[in-house]
C-alpha positions in Angstrom: 21.7 -16.6 -6.3 19.2 -16.4 -3.4 15.7 -15.7 -4.5 14.7 -12.2 -3.2 11.8 -12.2 -0.6 9.2 -9.5 -0.2 6.9 -8.8 2.8 3.6 -7.5 1.3 1.2 -6.1 3.8 -2.5 -5.8 3.1 -2.3 -9.0 1.0 -5.7 -10.4 1.7 -7.4 -8.1 -0.9 -7.2 -5.2 -3.4 -3.7 -3.7 -4.3 -2.0 -5.8 -1.6 -3.2 -9.1 -3.0 -2.5 -7.9 -6.6 1.0 -6.9 -5.7 1.7 -10.2 -4.2 0.6 -11.9 -7.3 2.6 -9.5 -9.5 5.8 -10.2 -7.4 5.5 -13.9 -7.4 5.0 -13.8 -11.3 8.2 -11.9 -11.5 10.2 -14.4 -9.4 9.9 -13.1 -5.8 9.3 -15.1 -2.7 6.5 -13.5 -1.0 5.2 -13.4 2.7 1.7 -11.9 2.6 0.5 -10.1 5.7 -2.9 -9.3 6.7 -5.5 -10.1 9.6 -7.7 -12.4 7.6 -5.9 -15.9 7.8 -8.5 -17.6 5.6 -7.8 -15.2 2.7 -4.1 -15.5 3.1 -4.3 -19.4 3.1 -6.3 -19.1 -0.2 -3.6 -16.8 -1.8 -0.8 -19.2 -0.6 -2.3 -22.1 -2.2 -2.9 -20.3 -5.4 0.4 -18.5 -6.0 2.9 -20.3 -3.6 3.3 -17.6 -1.2 4.0 -18.1 2.5 1.9 -15.8 4.5 1.6 -14.6 8.1 -1.6 -13.4 9.8 -1.1 -10.3 11.9 -2.7 -7.0 12.9 -0.1 -4.6 12.2 -1.5 -1.9 14.6 -0.6 -4.2 17.4 3.0 -4.2 18.6 2.9 -7.9 19.7 1.8 -9.0 16.3 4.4 -7.0 14.5 7.0 -8.4 16.9 5.7 -12.0 16.1 6.1 -11.2 12.4 9.5 -10.0 12.7 10.4 -13.1 14.7 8.8 -15.4 12.1 10.7 -13.7 9.3 14.0 -14.0 11.2 13.5 -17.7 11.5 12.5 -18.3 7.8 14.9 -16.4 5.7 16.1 -13.0 4.5 13.9 -10.0 3.8 14.9 -7.9 0.8 11.7 -5.7 0.5 9.0 -4.4 2.8 5.9 -3.4 0.5 3.5 -1.6 2.8 0.1 -1.4 1.4 -2.2 -2.1 4.4 -4.4 0.9 5.2 -7.9 2.2 4.7 -10.5 4.9 5.0 -13.5 5.4 7.1 -16.3 7.9 6.4 -16.6 11.1 4.3 -17.5 13.5 7.2 -16.7 17.1 7.2 -14.1 18.3 9.8 -16.9 19.6 12.0 -18.7 16.4 11.9 -15.7 13.9 12.1 -16.0 10.9 14.3 -12.8 10.8 16.6 -12.9 7.0 16.5 -12.8 6.9 12.8 -9.9 9.4 12.8 -8.0 7.4 15.3 -8.5 4.1 13.3 -7.3 5.8 10.1 -4.2 7.1 11.8 -3.6 3.7 13.4 -4.0 1.6 10.2 -2.2 4.1 7.9 0.6 5.7 9.9 1.2 3.7 13.1 1.2 0.4 11.4 3.8 1.8 8.8 6.0 2.9 11.7 5.8 -0.3 13.6 6.4 -2.7 10.7 9.2 -0.5 9.3 11.1 -0.3 12.6 10.7 -4.1 13.1 11.9 -5.0 9.7 14.7 -2.6 9.2 17.4 -4.8 10.9 16.4 -7.6 8.5 16.4 -5.2 5.6 19.9 -4.0 6.4 21.3 -7.6 6.7 19.8 -8.3 3.2 21.2 -5.0 1.8 24.8 -6.1 2.8 24.7 -8.2 -0.3 23.4 -5.6 -2.6 20.3 -3.4 -1.7 17.0 -3.7 -0.1 13.6 -1.9 -0.5 10.9 -0.2 1.4 7.9 0.7 -0.6 4.7 2.5 0.6 1.4 2.7 -1.3 -0.1 5.9 -0.1 -2.7 8.0 -2.1 -3.2 11.3 -4.0 -5.3 11.9 -1.0 -1.8 12.6 0.8 -1.2 15.4 -1.8 -4.4 17.2 -2.1 -7.3 17.7 0.3 -10.9 17.5 -0.6 -14.2 18.2 1.2 -15.2 15.2 3.4 -11.7 13.6 3.1 -9.9 15.5 5.8 -9.3 12.4 8.1 -8.0 10.2 5.2 -6.1 13.2 3.9 -4.4 13.6 7.2 -3.6 9.9 7.7 -2.2 9.4 4.0 -0.1 12.6 4.4 1.3 11.2 7.6 2.2 8.0 6.0 3.8 9.9 3.1 5.9 12.1 5.5 7.1 8.8 7.2 8.5 7.6 3.9 9.9 11.0 3.0 11.7 11.3 6.4 12.9 7.6 6.2 14.6 8.2 2.9 16.7 11.0 4.5 17.4 8.9 7.5 18.7 6.1 5.3 20.9 8.3 3.3 24.2 6.4 2.8 22.6 3.0 3.0 21.7 0.8 0.1 18.0 0.8 1.0 15.6 2.4 -1.5 12.5 4.2 -0.3 9.6 4.4 -2.8 6.2 5.9 -2.5 3.4 5.1 -5.0 0.4 7.3 -4.7 -2.6 6.2 -6.7 -5.7 8.3 -7.5 -8.9 6.6 -8.2 -8.7 2.9 -8.0 -11.8 0.7 -8.3 -11.3 -2.2 -5.9 -14.0 -4.5 -4.4 -13.6 -3.3 -0.8 -12.0 0.2 -0.3 -14.9 2.5 -1.0 -17.4 -0.1 0.2 -15.6 -0.2 3.6 -15.3 3.6 3.7 -19.0 4.0 3.2 -20.0 1.5 5.8 -21.2 -1.2 3.4 -23.3 1.1 1.2 -22.8 -0.8 -2.1 -25.0 1.6 -4.1 -23.1 4.4 -2.8 -19.7 2.8 -3.5 -20.6 2.0 -7.1 -21.9 5.6 -7.6 -18.3 6.9 -6.9 -17.1 5.2 -10.1 -20.3 5.7 -12.2 -19.5 6.8 -15.7 -15.8 7.0 -15.1 -14.0 5.5 -18.2 -11.3 3.0 -17.1 -10.6 3.9 -13.4 -7.5 2.2 -12.2 -7.6 -1.4 -10.9 -5.5 -3.1 -8.4 -3.4 -4.7 -11.1 -2.4 -1.4 -12.5 -0.9 -0.3 -9.2 0.7 -3.7 -8.6 2.5 -3.6 -12.0 4.2 -0.3 -10.8 5.0 -1.8 -7.4 6.7 -4.8 -9.3 8.5 -2.4 -11.7 10.0 -0.4 -8.9 11.3 -3.3 -7.0 12.7 -4.8 -10.1 14.4 -1.7 -11.3 18.3 -1.7 -11.2 19.3 -1.4 -7.6 20.9 2.0 -8.1 17.6 3.5 -9.3 15.1 4.9 -6.7 11.5 5.9 -7.7 11.0 8.4 -4.9 7.3 9.2 -5.8 5.1 7.8 -8.5 1.7 9.5 -8.7 -0.6 7.7 -11.0 -4.3 8.3 -11.9 -6.7 7.2 -14.5 -6.8 9.4 -17.7 -10.2 10.5 -16.6 -9.0 11.9 -13.4 -6.9 14.9 -14.2 -6.6 16.0 -10.6 -8.0 15.0 -7.3 -10.9 17.2 -7.9 -11.3 17.0 -11.7 -13.0 13.9 -13.0 -14.5 13.2 -16.3 -17.7 11.2 -16.4 -18.6 9.7 -19.6 -16.7 8.7 -22.7 -13.1 10.3 -23.4 -12.8 11.7 -26.8 -10.6 14.3 -28.5 -11.8 17.8 -29.3 -11.4 17.8 -33.1 
């Protein structure tokens, strides 16, 4: 039986890297994709993945990735995690360049890589099933002040997944969306705040057990390893301390006795 192969985008850090590790640990071959070739090389040496450096907002890079995958074997799953946020400006103060960047890295990249890899996924699905999986955010579901650009971008990515599921009706290709709430990773909030380390740490201050990348990666692996007839349309996951996008407990959690 051929080992199943997953393409994991955003694999140089955070949830993408953790997902590559989780899938390798559960027996998958993994092709990690990100812009930072040095990080990918380190990951390959550590877990035995076979990565490919690419900027998924660039059509030429995506075409090169698809050609590389075509040459090197089947593709049973696309796990699209690449994305990001910039800024916490209100709508009236938003920087158009930041909004354009968020749309490019969260929505356009998802469309480009999905379109490029669908022929390979269909070929693999002929022998059973294939998967597309998108890690979005609870920001796709609920707006919050200072988040409109990221809200819009992640909602756009979520709608891509929802439409794709309808468009693939009748084909054995699953479409899964995982929408995490607060996840404490080394880079996401730091990048969003322009390198403000103190500001990034303050976001998580006092929150008991925010999610970490491995928590999300475990759900990614579960979704892909579930029986082929089971599709997890949407998994929304948050730390217990975050009851909703706007409702966050800071300090120890305790029962009301």
